[in-house]
C-alpha positions, 0 to 999 in steps of 0.5 A: 500500500505504501508503494502506491502512495509514497511521498514521491508519487504524491509530490510528483502528482502535485508538481504536474498539476501545478504546472498544468495550471500554470498554462491557463493561469498565464493566459488569464488577463491581469484583471482576473482575481486568480491571477492577481492572487497567484502573482501578488507579493504579500504585504506586511511582516512575515512570521518568524522562522523560515518563510513559506515559499511564494507561488512563483518560487515553487514554480521556478523550482519545478521549471528548473528540474526540466528546463522549459525554454521561454515558458511564458511564451509557450504557456500562451499557446494552449496546444504547445503548453498541453504538449509540454505538460504531458512531458512531465507526466 
């Protein structure tokens, strides 16, 4: 049972879904609430200790594992982004 639900399988699944969501998110207009929240820089002070990672930092780490050239340009093209995101699966 553990083999089916190990941490690496779950983390890879989350990473794939995050990257699949990145394409539609990038194609949204700047006025969309979801896009504003995803790329917003938080205001105010952070708590003590190690800060939580921002969405952008997590995405950059995901993209660094399998470098995608010009990901913003490719994300604007729906069929190209679908092809790229299938490479991750």
